C-alpha positions as CSV (number, residue, x, y, z in Angstrom):
1,X,22.7,-8.9,-20.4
2,X,19.1,-8.6,-19.4
3,X,17.9,-5.0,-18.7
4,X,15.4,-3.8,-16.1
5,X,13.0,-0.9,-15.8
6,X,11.1,0.0,-12.7
7,X,7.5,1.2,-12.5
8,X,6.9,2.9,-9.2
9,X,3.7,2.5,-7.2
10,X,3.1,4.6,-4.2
11,X,2.1,2.7,-1.1
12,X,1.5,5.4,1.4
13,X,4.8,7.1,1.5
14,X,6.6,4.0,0.2
15,X,7.5,3.4,-3.5
16,X,6.6,-0.1,-4.5
17,X,8.7,-1.3,-7.4
18,X,7.5,-3.6,-10.2
19,X,10.5,-4.8,-12.1
20,X,10.1,-5.2,-15.9
21,X,12.8,-5.9,-18.5
22,X,14.7,-2.9,-19.7
23,X,17.2,-1.3,-17.2
24,X,20.8,-2.2,-16.7
25,X,21.4,-3.8,-13.3
26,X,23.4,-1.8,-10.8
27,X,27.2,-2.3,-10.9
28,X,27.2,-4.3,-7.7
29,X,24.6,-6.8,-8.9
30,X,26.1,-10.2,-9.6
31,X,23.9,-11.4,-12.4
32,X,20.4,-11.8,-13.9
33,X,18.7,-13.9,-16.4
34,X,20.9,-17.0,-17.1
35,X,23.2,-15.8,-14.3
36,X,20.4,-16.1,-11.8
37,X,22.0,-18.9,-9.8
38,X,25.1,-16.9,-9.2
39,X,23.1,-13.9,-8.2
40,X,21.1,-16.0,-5.7
41,X,24.4,-17.5,-4.3
42,X,25.9,-14.0,-4.0
43,X,23.0,-12.6,-2.1
44,X,22.8,-15.6,0.2
45,X,26.5,-15.4,1.0
46,X,26.0,-11.7,1.8
47,X,23.3,-12.8,4.2
48,X,25.5,-15.4,5.8
49,X,23.2,-18.2,4.8
50,X,25.6,-19.7,2.3
51,X,29.4,-20.4,2.8
52,X,31.5,-17.4,1.7
53,X,33.5,-19.5,-0.7
54,X,30.9,-21.4,-2.5
55,X,27.3,-22.4,-3.0
56,X,25.2,-25.1,-1.5
57,X,27.2,-28.3,-1.0
58,X,26.1,-30.8,-3.7
59,X,23.4,-28.5,-5.0
60,X,23.0,-25.3,-7.1
61,X,20.3,-22.7,-6.4
62,X,17.9,-22.9,-9.3
63,X,17.9,-19.7,-11.3
64,X,14.1,-19.5,-11.7
65,X,12.4,-16.7,-13.7
66,X,14.2,-13.9,-11.9
67,X,17.5,-13.3,-10.1
68,X,17.3,-13.1,-6.3
69,X,19.0,-9.7,-6.4
70,X,16.3,-8.3,-8.7
71,X,13.8,-6.0,-7.0
72,X,10.6,-7.7,-6.2
73,X,11.9,-11.3,-6.8
74,X,10.7,-14.2,-4.7
75,X,12.9,-17.3,-4.6
76,X,13.2,-20.5,-2.6
77,X,15.6,-20.2,0.3
78,X,15.3,-23.6,2.0
79,X,13.3,-26.8,1.6
80,X,11.8,-28.8,-1.3
81,X,8.7,-26.8,-2.1
82,X,5.5,-28.6,-3.0
83,X,2.1,-29.6,-1.8
84,X,3.2,-32.9,-0.4
85,X,5.6,-33.0,2.6
86,X,8.6,-35.3,2.2
87,X,10.4,-37.4,4.8
88,X,12.5,-35.4,7.4
89,X,15.9,-34.5,6.2
90,X,18.7,-32.1,7.3
91,X,21.5,-31.0,5.0
92,X,22.0,-28.5,2.2
93,X,19.3,-25.8,2.2
94,X,17.5,-26.9,-1.0
95,X,17.7,-30.6,-0.2
96,X,16.5,-30.3,3.4
97,X,12.8,-30.9,4.0
98,X,10.2,-29.3,6.3
99,X,6.6,-30.2,7.4
100,X,4.5,-27.1,7.7
101,X,7.0,-24.5,8.9
102,X,5.1,-21.9,10.8
103,X,7.5,-19.6,12.6
104,X,10.6,-17.6,11.8
105,X,13.2,-15.6,13.6
106,X,16.3,-13.9,12.1
107,X,19.5,-13.6,14.1
108,X,21.3,-10.7,12.5
109,X,24.4,-11.0,14.7
110,X,25.1,-14.6,13.8
111,X,23.4,-14.6,10.4
112,X,21.1,-17.5,11.3
113,X,17.5,-18.1,10.4
114,X,15.5,-20.1,13.0
115,X,12.5,-22.0,11.8
116,X,9.7,-23.6,13.8
117,X,9.1,-26.8,11.8
118,X,5.7,-27.3,13.3
119,X,4.5,-30.7,12.2
120,X,8.0,-32.1,12.7
121,X,7.8,-30.8,16.3
122,X,11.2,-29.2,16.4
123,X,13.2,-26.0,15.8
124,X,15.6,-25.9,12.8
125,X,18.3,-23.5,11.9
126,X,19.7,-22.4,8.5
127,X,23.3,-21.2,8.6
128,X,26.2,-21.4,6.1
129,X,24.0,-23.1,3.5
130,X,22.8,-26.0,5.7
131,X,19.7,-26.8,7.7
132,X,20.2,-28.5,11.0
133,X,18.2,-29.2,14.1
134,X,18.6,-26.7,16.9
135,X,16.2,-28.2,19.5
136,X,13.6,-30.9,19.8
137,X,13.4,-34.6,18.7
138,X,12.2,-34.0,15.1
139,X,9.2,-36.3,14.3
140,X,8.4,-37.1,17.9
141,X,6.1,-34.7,19.8
142,X,6.6,-34.3,23.6
143,X,6.9,-31.8,26.3
144,X,10.3,-32.5,27.9
145,X,12.8,-29.8,29.0
146,X,16.4,-30.9,28.9
147,X,20.0,-29.5,29.2
148,X,20.6,-31.2,25.8
149,X,18.4,-29.3,23.3
150,X,18.2,-32.4,21.0
151,X,16.7,-34.4,23.9
152,X,14.1,-31.8,24.6
153,X,10.7,-32.1,22.9
154,X,7.9,-29.8,21.5
155,X,4.4,-30.3,20.2
156,X,3.6,-28.2,17.1
157,X,5.8,-25.2,17.9
158,X,4.8,-22.0,16.0
159,X,5.8,-18.5,17.0
160,X,9.5,-17.6,17.6
161,X,11.2,-14.5,19.0
162,X,14.8,-13.6,19.9
163,X,15.6,-11.5,22.9
164,X,17.4,-8.2,22.3
165,X,20.8,-9.7,23.1
166,X,20.2,-12.6,20.7
167,X,21.1,-15.1,23.5
168,X,17.7,-16.7,23.9
169,X,15.1,-18.0,21.5
170,X,11.5,-18.0,22.8
171,X,9.1,-20.5,21.4
172,X,5.3,-20.6,21.4
173,X,4.9,-24.4,22.0
174,X,1.4,-24.4,20.8
175,X,0.0,-27.8,21.6
176,X,1.9,-28.0,24.9
177,X,0.2,-24.7,26.0
178,X,3.6,-23.3,27.1
179,X,6.2,-20.7,26.3
180,X,9.7,-22.3,26.1
181,X,13.2,-21.0,26.0
182,X,16.2,-22.2,24.0
183,X,19.5,-20.8,25.2
184,X,21.7,-20.1,22.2
185,X,23.8,-21.2,20.5
186,X,23.1,-24.8,21.8
187,X,22.1,-24.5,25.4
188,X,19.3,-26.1,27.5
189,X,15.6,-26.0,26.7
190,X,13.4,-24.7,29.6
191,X,9.8,-23.7,30.2
192,X,9.3,-19.9,30.7
193,X,5.5,-20.0,31.4
194,X,2.6,-22.3,31.3
195,X,1.6,-25.3,33.4
196,X,0.8,-27.4,30.3
197,X,-2.9,-27.5,31.0
198,X,-5.1,-25.8,28.5
199,X,-6.9,-23.0,30.3
200,X,-7.0,-19.3,31.0
201,X,-5.4,-18.4,34.2
202,X,-3.2,-15.5,35.3
203,X,-0.8,-16.5,37.9
204,X,2.9,-17.0,38.5
205,X,4.6,-18.1,35.3
206,X,4.8,-21.8,35.7
207,X,1.3,-22.1,37.2
208,X,-0.4,-19.9,34.6
209,X,-2.5,-21.4,31.8
210,X,-2.6,-20.8,28.1
211,X,-4.7,-22.3,25.3
212,X,-2.7,-23.0,22.2
213,X,-0.5,-19.8,22.0
214,X,0.7,-19.2,18.5
215,X,2.7,-16.0,18.7
216,X,5.4,-14.5,20.9
217,X,7.3,-11.2,21.0
218,X,10.0,-9.8,23.3
219,X,10.7,-6.2,24.3
220,X,13.4,-6.1,27.0
221,X,12.1,-7.7,30.1
222,X,8.5,-8.0,28.7
223,X,7.3,-11.0,26.8
224,X,4.0,-10.8,24.9
225,X,2.0,-13.8,23.9
226,X,-0.8,-14.2,21.3
227,X,-2.9,-16.7,23.3
228,X,-4.9,-17.9,20.4
229,X,-7.8,-20.0,21.7
230,X,-8.2,-17.7,24.7
231,X,-8.6,-14.8,22.3
232,X,-6.2,-12.8,24.3
233,X,-2.8,-11.0,24.5
234,X,-0.9,-12.1,27.6
235,X,2.1,-10.5,29.3
236,X,4.9,-12.3,31.0
237,X,6.9,-10.0,33.3
238,X,8.8,-10.5,36.5
239,X,7.7,-14.1,36.8
240,X,4.0,-13.4,36.5
241,X,1.5,-13.8,33.7
242,X,-1.3,-11.3,33.2
243,X,-3.8,-10.5,30.5
244,X,-3.6,-7.2,28.5
245,X,-6.7,-7.6,26.4
246,X,-9.1,-10.3,25.3
247,X,-12.5,-11.1,24.0
248,X,-14.7,-9.7,22.5
249,X,-12.0,-7.4,21.1
250,X,-9.9,-10.4,19.8
251,X,-10.8,-13.6,18.1
252,X,-8.0,-16.1,17.5
253,X,-5.0,-13.7,17.5
254,X,-2.0,-15.3,15.9
255,X,1.0,-12.9,16.0
256,X,2.2,-9.8,17.7
257,X,5.0,-7.2,17.1
258,X,5.7,-4.7,19.8
259,X,7.9,-1.7,20.8
260,X,6.6,-1.2,24.4
261,X,4.5,1.8,23.3
262,X,2.1,-0.2,21.2
263,X,1.4,-3.7,20.0
264,X,0.3,-4.7,16.5
265,X,-1.7,-7.8,16.5
266,X,-3.2,-10.1,13.8
267,X,-6.8,-10.5,15.0
268,X,-7.0,-13.5,12.7
269,X,-10.7,-14.6,12.9
270,X,-11.8,-11.0,12.7
271,X,-9.7,-10.7,9.5
272,X,-7.9,-7.6,10.6
273,X,-4.8,-6.0,12.2
274,X,-5.2,-4.2,15.5
275,X,-3.1,-1.6,17.4
276,X,-3.3,-2.3,21.1
277,X,-2.2,0.3,23.6
278,X,-2.8,-0.7,27.2
279,X,-6.4,-2.0,27.4
280,X,-7.4,0.1,24.3
281,X,-7.5,-1.3,20.8
282,X,-8.0,0.3,17.4
283,X,-8.3,-1.1,13.9
284,X,-5.2,-0.6,11.7
285,X,-6.7,-2.3,8.6
286,X,-9.3,-4.9,7.6
287,X,-12.3,-6.3,9.4
288,X,-14.1,-8.1,6.6
289,X,-13.2,-11.5,5.3
290,X,-12.2,-11.2,1.6
291,X,-9.4,-9.9,-0.6
292,X,-9.3,-6.2,-1.4
293,X,-6.4,-3.7,-1.6
294,X,-6.8,0.0,-1.1
295,X,-7.8,2.2,1.8
296,X,-7.2,0.6,5.2
297,X,-10.9,0.7,6.2
298,X,-11.9,-0.9,2.9
299,X,-9.1,-3.5,2.8
300,X,-10.0,-7.1,3.3
301,X,-7.9,-10.1,4.6
302,X,-8.6,-13.8,5.0
303,X,-7.2,-15.0,8.3
304,X,-4.0,-12.9,8.5
305,X,-1.3,-14.6,10.5
306,X,2.4,-13.6,10.9
307,X,3.4,-9.9,10.7
308,X,6.7,-8.0,10.5
309,X,7.8,-4.4,10.5
310,X,10.4,-3.5,8.0
311,X,12.1,-0.1,7.5
312,X,12.3,0.7,3.8
313,X,14.9,2.0,3.2
314,X,16.8,1.3,6.5
315,X,15.9,4.2,8.9
316,X,12.9,5.0,6.8
317,X,9.2,4.7,7.4
318,X,8.2,1.2,8.8
319,X,6.2,-1.0,6.4
320,X,3.9,-3.6,8.0
321,X,4.0,-6.9,6.1
322,X,1.2,-9.4,6.8
323,X,1.1,-13.1,5.9
324,X,-2.5,-13.2,4.6
325,X,-2.7,-17.0,5.0
326,X,-6.0,-18.0,3.4
327,X,-5.5,-15.5,0.6
328,X,-2.1,-17.0,-0.1
329,X,-0.5,-13.6,-0.3
330,X,1.9,-11.2,1.4
331,X,0.2,-7.9,2.1
332,X,1.9,-4.5,2.9
333,X,0.9,-1.3,4.6
334,X,2.8,1.9,5.3
335,X,1.8,2.7,8.9
336,X,0.0,6.0,9.2
337,X,-0.7,6.1,5.4
338,X,-4.0,4.1,5.5
339,X,-3.3,2.1,2.3
340,X,-3.0,-1.7,1.9
341,X,-1.4,-3.3,-1.1
342,X,-0.5,-6.9,-2.2
343,X,3.2,-7.2,-1.9
344,X,3.6,-10.7,-3.4
345,X,1.5,-13.7,-4.3
346,X,-1.4,-14.8,-6.5
347,X,-3.7,-17.8,-6.0
348,X,-2.6,-20.8,-4.0
349,X,0.3,-22.7,-5.6
350,X,4.0,-22.7,-5.9
351,X,6.0,-20.5,-8.2
352,X,9.2,-18.5,-7.8
353,X,9.3,-15.2,-9.8
354,X,8.5,-11.6,-9.5
355,X,6.1,-10.5,-6.9
356,X,3.0,-10.6,-9.1
357,X,3.8,-14.0,-10.5
358,X,5.1,-15.7,-7.4
359,X,2.8,-18.1,-5.7
360,X,2.5,-19.3,-2.1
361,X,0.3,-21.9,-0.3
362,X,-0.9,-20.7,3.1
363,X,2.0,-18.6,4.2
364,X,1.9,-18.2,7.9
365,X,4.8,-16.1,9.0
366,X,7.1,-13.3,7.7
367,X,10.3,-11.9,9.3
368,X,12.7,-9.1,8.3
369,X,16.1,-10.3,7.2
370,X,19.1,-8.3,6.1
371,X,19.5,-5.9,3.2
372,X,15.8,-5.4,2.5
373,X,15.0,-9.1,2.5
374,X,11.8,-10.6,3.8
375,X,11.7,-14.3,4.7
376,X,8.4,-16.2,4.4
377,X,7.3,-19.4,6.0
378,X,5.4,-20.9,3.1
379,X,3.6,-23.4,5.3
380,X,1.6,-25.6,3.0
381,X,4.4,-25.7,0.4
382,X,6.7,-27.0,3.3
383,X,9.5,-24.6,2.5
384,X,10.9,-21.1,3.3
385,X,11.0,-18.4,0.7
386,X,13.0,-15.2,0.3
387,X,11.5,-11.9,-1.1
388,X,14.0,-9.2,-2.2
389,X,11.9,-6.2,-1.4
390,X,11.7,-3.0,-3.5
391,X,13.2,0.1,-1.9
């Protein structure tokens, strides 16, 4: 049996693990090396993404160069990865196809992963090893609300967010300049805010105007929107849209995570991550276009997009993960420790494997899954990847 040894790197207060052959896997690991497919299946079943009694119908998970339960391993979760998109298809996870997936949301209660399949103009869901359509007429852009979610339509949806009860999925319907709501598990699609006209207008929710919003976050009764072409963070509360902060502080914000006390925002065209509190903003990391790890004030990004906070280990210090889209990498920062590191990725391409050998092509979103797993929308590879994070 293959053995593993761990070399620890300190990322702020977090230990980053580089798996190398030499240490016996823990007793609860299912396999490694030639047993990689079984290991991937076991982890997926634990996440609820594969059926509990078997693997993908009609398909086996490819073992790849590392087992999915190995620390630091990146594998393909769903889709047929590659530079060229394939015709639309639902079905077993590794046989289904996507066209520029750009947004993710993890439903931990029901073990479902929601995927904004942007260029297919619909919302997909991965559960029990299969990809199906949750809402929208895949392949046909539109703007229709409808009691039947499959008769509703979207136009390049991007950001996704679940409310705290997991009963509603909010969608940044980017090219419709609206925020939409999908009632779960299969309820109606309605418009939360936005008239549909591109503009910048604070007003009652359905009369307000957005300009290609790409990110959305929910905290109780408050919904926050990264209103990208307005260079602003907008707030939807009590049926009214207002502006929290805007230009010149922001330039093309793409995503936001929030806990009411503060908002972390990817200030994409300024190549940095900001902390926004009220009308005040401060730089968390970055500010110069490029690729550089190290101290936060020296770190460089290239159009950072989706972000996610992950507690490693559970209950531990939050780690901020950033989909550094034009650098084709996933970056990580222990908040308050002022250090940025590359968590996974090399140059643009496609490869499963350990974090320093895995390759992405313009990843645009990340979301925390179960058991220390990070899901990645690998946009220009047209698939969704899974990263088993070090502790």
